[in-house]
C-alpha positions in Angstrom: 85.4 122.4 124.5 88.3 120.0 124.5 86.1 117.3 125.9 83.6 118.0 123.1 86.3 117.9 120.4 87.6 114.6 121.8 84.2 113.1 121.6 83.7 114.2 118.0 87.1 112.8 117.1 86.2 109.4 118.6 82.9 109.3 116.8 84.4 110.3 113.4 87.1 107.6 113.9 84.4 105.0 114.6 82.5 105.9 111.5 85.7 105.7 109.3 86.5 102.3 110.7 83.0 100.8 110.4 83.6 97.1 109.9 82.3 94.8 107.2 82.4 91.0 107.5 82.1 88.2 105.0 80.8 84.6 105.2 83.5 82.3 103.9 82.2 78.8 104.3 79.0 77.1 103.2 78.9 74.1 105.5 75.1 74.2 105.9 75.0 72.3 109.2 78.2 70.2 108.8 80.8 70.4 111.5 83.0 73.5 111.8 86.2 73.7 113.8 88.6 76.4 115.0 89.5 78.4 111.9 93.2 79.1 111.4 94.1 82.2 109.3 97.2 83.3 107.4 97.6 86.4 105.3 99.8 87.3 102.3 100.2 90.5 100.4 96.9 90.2 98.5 95.1 87.1 99.8 93.8 85.5 103.0 94.0 81.8 103.7 91.8 79.9 106.1 91.7 76.2 107.1 90.1 74.1 109.8 90.0 70.5 111.0 87.1 68.1 111.0 86.4 68.2 107.3 89.9 69.8 106.5 88.9 72.4 104.0 91.1 75.2 102.6 89.8 78.6 101.6 91.7 81.3 99.6 90.2 84.7 98.9 91.2 88.4 98.5 92.1 90.4 101.7 89.3 92.8 100.7 86.7 90.0 101.2 84.4 88.0 98.9 80.9 88.5 97.5 79.5 85.1 98.5 80.5 82.0 100.5 82.9 79.5 98.9 80.7 76.4 98.2 83.5 74.2 96.8 86.6 74.6 98.9 89.9 72.8 98.2 90.8 69.7 100.3 94.6 69.8 100.7 94.6 66.0 101.4 91.5 64.4 99.8 92.4 61.0 101.3 92.4 62.3 104.9 89.9 60.8 107.2 88.3 63.2 109.7 91.4 65.3 110.5 91.6 67.1 113.8 93.0 70.6 114.2 94.7 72.1 111.2 97.0 75.1 110.7 98.2 77.1 107.8 101.3 79.3 107.0 102.1 81.4 103.9 105.5 82.6 102.7 106.4 86.2 103.6 108.0 86.7 100.2 106.0 84.5 97.8 102.4 83.9 98.7 102.1 81.1 96.2 104.0 79.0 98.7 101.5 77.8 101.3 101.9 75.1 104.0 99.2 73.4 106.0 99.6 70.9 108.9 96.9 68.6 110.4 96.4 65.5 112.5 94.9 62.6 110.7 93.4 59.4 112.1 94.4 56.5 109.9 92.7 53.1 110.0 94.9 50.9 107.8 96.9 48.8 108.1 96.2 49.5 111.8 94.8 52.4 113.8 97.3 55.2 114.3 97.5 59.0 114.4 99.7 61.0 112.1 100.8 64.6 112.3 101.3 65.7 108.7 101.9 68.6 106.5 101.3 69.4 102.8 102.7 72.1 100.6 101.3 74.1 97.7 103.4 76.2 95.2 100.4 77.7 93.4 98.6 79.5 96.2 96.6 76.5 97.4 95.0 75.2 94.2 97.1 72.0 94.1 99.0 70.3 96.9 101.9 67.9 97.1 101.6 64.5 98.8 101.5 64.6 102.6 104.7 64.4 104.6 104.5 62.7 108.0 106.1 64.6 110.9 105.1 62.2 113.7 103.2 58.9 113.8 102.0 57.1 116.9 100.3 53.7 117.1 97.1 52.6 118.9 97.4 53.2 122.6 98.7 56.7 122.2 97.5 59.7 120.3 98.7 63.1 119.1 97.0 65.8 121.2 94.2 67.7 119.5 94.1 70.5 122.1 93.3 74.0 120.8 96.9 75.3 121.3 98.6 72.6 119.3 99.6 71.4 116.7 101.3 74.4 115.2 103.2 75.3 112.0 105.3 78.4 111.4 107.0 79.7 108.3 109.6 82.3 109.4 110.6 85.4 107.6 113.9 83.6 106.8 112.0 80.8 105.0 112.4 78.1 107.7 109.5 75.8 108.5 108.9 74.8 112.1 106.4 72.4 113.8 105.2 72.1 117.4 103.0 69.3 118.7 102.0 67.2 121.7 101.8 63.4 121.9 99.6 61.8 124.5 99.9 58.4 126.1 96.4 57.2 127.0 97.6 54.6 129.5 99.9 56.9 131.6 98.3 60.4 131.2 101.7 61.5 130.0 102.3 64.2 127.4 105.4 65.0 125.4 105.9 68.4 123.7 108.0 68.2 120.6 109.6 70.8 118.2 111.0 70.1 114.8 112.5 72.1 112.0 111.6 70.7 108.5 114.5 68.4 107.5 115.8 68.3 111.1 115.5 66.0 114.1 112.6 66.4 116.6 113.5 67.9 120.0 111.6 67.1 123.1 110.8 70.4 124.9 109.2 69.4 128.2 110.9 67.2 130.9 110.6 63.4 130.7 108.2 62.8 133.6 104.6 62.0 134.2 103.3 65.6 134.2 100.6 66.7 131.7 101.5 69.6 129.4 99.1 72.5 128.7 98.9 76.1 127.7 101.5 75.9 124.9 102.7 79.0 123.1 105.6 80.0 120.9 107.1 83.0 119.1 109.6 83.2 116.2 111.7 86.4 115.7 114.2 87.2 113.0 117.3 88.6 114.7 119.9 89.7 112.2 119.0 86.9 109.8 118.7 84.1 112.4 115.5 82.8 113.9 115.2 83.0 117.6 112.4 80.7 118.8 110.9 80.8 122.3 108.4 78.1 123.6 106.4 78.4 126.8 104.4 75.6 128.4 102.7 74.6 131.6 103.2 71.5 133.8 100.5 71.3 136.4 100.8 74.6 138.3 104.1 75.8 136.7 105.0 77.7 133.5 108.4 77.2 131.9 110.1 78.3 128.7 113.0 77.3 126.5 114.7 79.3 123.8 116.7 78.7 120.6 119.0 81.3 119.1 120.2 79.1 116.2 117.2 78.4 113.9 115.9 75.7 116.2 119.0 73.5 116.2 119.4 73.6 120.0 117.4 74.9 122.9 118.3 76.3 126.3 117.5 74.4 129.5 114.0 74.9 130.8 113.6 78.0 133.0 110.8 78.9 135.3 108.4 81.7 134.5 105.9 81.5 137.4 104.5 78.9 139.8 100.8 79.5 140.5 100.8 77.3 143.6 97.4 75.7 144.0 96.1 76.7 140.5 96.2 73.6 138.4 96.6 74.5 134.7 94.6 72.7 132.1 93.9 72.9 128.4 91.3 75.5 129.1 94.1 77.9 130.1 96.0 79.7 127.4 99.2 81.7 127.2 101.3 83.9 124.9 105.0 84.6 124.8 106.9 87.2 122.9 110.4 88.4 122.0 110.0 92.1 121.7 112.1 95.1 120.5 111.7 96.8 123.9 115.2 97.1 125.4 113.6 97.3 128.9 111.5 94.1 128.6 112.7 92.0 125.6 110.6 89.0 126.9 106.9 89.2 127.6 104.7 86.4 128.9 100.9 86.5 129.2 98.8 83.8 130.8 95.2 83.5 132.0 94.2 82.0 135.4 90.6 81.6 136.4 91.5 81.9 140.1 93.2 85.3 139.5 90.2 86.6 137.6 91.7 87.2 134.2 94.9 87.4 132.2 98.2 88.7 133.6 101.4 89.9 131.9 105.0 89.3 133.1 108.2 90.8 131.7 111.8 89.8 131.9 114.8 92.1 131.7 117.5 89.4 132.2 116.8 86.7 129.6 114.2 85.0 131.7 116.1 84.7 135.0 113.5 86.8 136.8 110.0 88.1 135.8 108.3 91.3 136.8 104.6 91.8 137.1 103.5 94.0 134.2 99.8 94.2 135.1 96.5 92.9 133.7 95.8 92.2 130.0 92.1 91.3 130.4 90.0 91.4 133.6 87.5 88.8 132.4 87.8 85.2 131.2 86.9 86.2 127.6 89.2 84.6 125.1 91.4 86.9 123.0 94.1 86.6 120.4 97.3 88.7 121.0 99.8 89.9 118.4 102.9 92.0 118.4 103.0 95.0 116.0 106.3 96.5 115.1 108.2 94.9 117.9 106.6 96.6 120.9 102.9 97.5 120.3 100.4 94.8 121.3 97.2 94.3 119.5 94.4 92.4 121.2 91.5 90.8 119.4 88.8 89.8 121.9 85.5 87.9 121.9 83.4 89.9 124.3 79.8 89.0 124.7 80.0 87.1 121.4 81.2 90.2 119.6 84.7 90.7 118.3 86.7 93.9 119.1 90.3 95.1 118.7 92.5 97.1 121.1 96.1 98.3 120.9 98.5 99.3 123.6 102.2 100.0 124.0 102.0 98.9 127.6 101.1 95.2 127.8 99.7 95.6 131.4 97.6 98.7 130.9 94.6 98.6 128.5 92.3 100.8 130.6 92.7 103.9 128.3 92.6 101.9 125.0 89.2 102.1 123.4 87.5 98.9 121.9 87.4 99.2 118.2 84.5 97.3 116.5 82.6 95.1 116.7 84.1 93.4 113.6 81.1 91.1 113.3 78.2 93.2 111.8 75.4 91.1 113.5 75.4 91.7 117.2 76.2 88.6 119.3 76.7 86.3 116.3 80.3 85.3 117.0 80.6 81.8 118.6 82.9 80.8 121.4 82.5 81.9 125.0 85.8 80.9 126.7 86.5 78.4 128.2 84.2 76.3 126.0 85.8 77.3 122.7 88.5 79.5 121.2 86.8 80.1 117.9 88.7 83.0 116.5 92.1 83.6 114.9 93.6 87.0 114.1 96.6 88.2 112.1 98.0 91.7 111.6 99.4 93.4 108.5 101.9 96.0 109.8 102.1 97.7 106.4 98.4 98.5 106.1 97.9 98.8 109.9 95.0 96.2 109.6 93.8 93.3 111.8 92.3 90.4 109.9 90.1 87.9 111.8 88.5 84.6 111.1 85.9 83.2 113.5 82.9 80.8 113.8 79.6 82.6 113.5 76.0 81.4 113.9 73.9 84.2 112.4 72.7 81.9 109.5 71.4 79.3 112.0 74.4 77.1 111.4 78.0 77.5 112.5 80.0 79.0 109.6 83.4 80.6 109.1 83.3 84.4 108.8 86.0 86.8 108.0 86.5 90.5 108.8 89.0 93.3 109.0 89.6 96.4 111.1 92.2 99.1 111.2 94.5 98.9 114.2 93.1 101.5 116.6 95.5 104.4 117.4 97.5 104.2 120.6 96.0 106.3 123.4 98.1 108.4 125.7 100.2 109.7 122.8 98.1 112.5 121.4 95.0 113.0 123.6 93.5 116.5 123.4 91.7 116.0 126.8 94.5 114.9 129.1 98.1 115.1 130.2 100.5 112.2 130.6 100.4 110.4 134.0 103.9 109.0 133.5 107.0 109.3 131.5 107.0 107.0 128.5 109.0 106.3 125.3 107.0 104.8 122.4 108.1 102.6 119.5 109.1 104.6 116.5 106.7 104.6 113.5 107.0 103.4 110.9 109.4 100.6 111.8 111.2 99.3 109.8 111.5 102.7 108.1 113.0 104.5 105.1 113.9 107.3 104.9 112.2 108.9 108.0 110.7 107.8 111.2 108.9 109.5 114.2 109.8 108.9 117.8 107.0 109.9 120.3 107.4 110.3 124.0 105.4 111.5 127.0 106.7 113.8 129.8 104.9 113.7 133.1 106.5 117.0 134.3 108.6 119.7 132.7 112.0 118.1 131.8 115.3 118.7 130.0 115.3 116.2 127.2 117.9 114.4 125.1 117.3 111.7 122.6 120.3 109.8 121.4 120.6 107.3 118.6 123.3 104.5 118.6 124.3 102.0 116.0 124.4 98.2 116.7 128.0 98.6 118.0 126.9 101.1 120.6 128.4 104.1 118.9 126.5 107.4 119.3 125.7 108.7 115.8 122.9 111.2 116.4 122.1 113.5 119.3 118.9 115.5 119.7 119.5 118.0 122.5 115.9 119.3 122.9 116.4 121.4 126.0 113.7 122.1 128.6 110.3 120.9 127.4 106.9 121.3 129.0 105.0 118.2 130.3 102.8 116.7 127.6 103.0 114.7 124.4 106.1 115.2 122.2 107.8 113.7 119.1 110.9 114.1 117.1 111.7 112.9 113.5 114.9 111.2 112.4 115.8 111.1 108.7 118.5 108.5 109.0 121.5 110.8 109.1 124.2 111.2 111.7 125.3 114.4 113.4 127.4 115.3 110.3 124.3 115.0 108.0 125.6 111.8 106.4 123.1 109.1 105.7 123.7 106.0 107.7 123.6 102.4 106.5 120.7 99.9 106.8 120.6 98.0 110.1 119.4 98.0 113.7 119.7 101.2 115.8 118.9 101.9 119.4 117.3 105.2 120.5 117.4 106.4 124.1 115.6 109.2 125.9 117.0 111.1 128.9 114.4 113.2 130.6 115.3 114.2 134.1 115.8 110.9 135.9 113.8 109.0 133.3 115.8 106.9 130.9 114.4 104.4 128.4 115.5 102.8 125.2 114.1 100.9 122.2 115.3 99.3 119.0 114.4 100.4 115.4 115.4 99.2 112.0 116.4 101.3 109.0 115.8 99.3 105.8 116.8 100.7 102.5 
């Protein structure tokens, strides 16, 4: 009976989350490049290189393709990869970066950005970030260039320059208005598999950048809004596996007290994508398991600080998964496909990475833009899907196979949040909540509990029943010999 009920629940869930997609572009045979997606509170924004078009439309989708998109820089000549970012507080403020090839007065490449203050209808004059003359170029690989507009309103850029005559690449970072900083070492090694992540920590941007030189992954981190970066530290050396632009990586700064740094990389020789975690600011890295067994390309996002959402192109269909354990997706069902015509999504990795995904934590949605060929031409399509529920939290057909503490939900929260946890065996349980100074403010002495799936609610009060102030708090579980902790934010 439990198995039957579980099957019915999954079927009902699939029906509720039935996807719908929308054709955005009307290129009618003209070139289409990797779409880059940004989302605001009410609108989605898509751009891509080659023809450098910009599309704005409601998050809910559009009735018909946009036949006359905006060109942010009408004077650009065949731009390469483009990117887009929108303000977290005012979605009328939109930035877009791109690489332009300029022929006069002499051949050169320029990495530029433009700004709109009316949601993308009109754009300011381009601003040059980096210009290189003939004989060198700015890399047009799929993982760069990048633009990021942080929650604190800071604008950041990341790009590669490539010297044709020496096969040398230089990875640069720059904060708008600041000086550029070289990230990789000054040597003859090619740089590949670039990834970065920006996290707001008590009002300051922490920026971590990962990159590969031949067989070796490194990272550097800034904790002062990109003014300075740490020395490069090793993540992993893959030995004889030479890393190229066909490899990809992700790096995250999480809210997980146990593993605040997570790194994900794909390696063809190892048969898929692996995850590593660091407990000690990147001094050492532990094997966290497998993110994806195949060479299928996926986009990976972090939801509420410790839940990972994977959007994957599998057999030219697009699916979504979620997991609180970056190295264990076996029990996470594929939700989708998002594309409504089977096999229409373009981009079998490693030939192309033709999708980009963004998540909206408030609405628990994944928004995706991809290249689709169902019309007979490559066009940009857009779709959305609810983030599938975490498995292993409330499953009517199983018992937990391990102890586990989950990220509270919602987070940030006001006035109440739920903390879920799994007990592998019967255990005496305590959950304690500490403020940012490490002072114990709330103690849940839950006594002996049976193995299974459990939760406790916290209403933002201390042991005296007094409401606590806004800020970061740490919650910790003690269950027998199992101890685990995570961070949460009360925001009033």
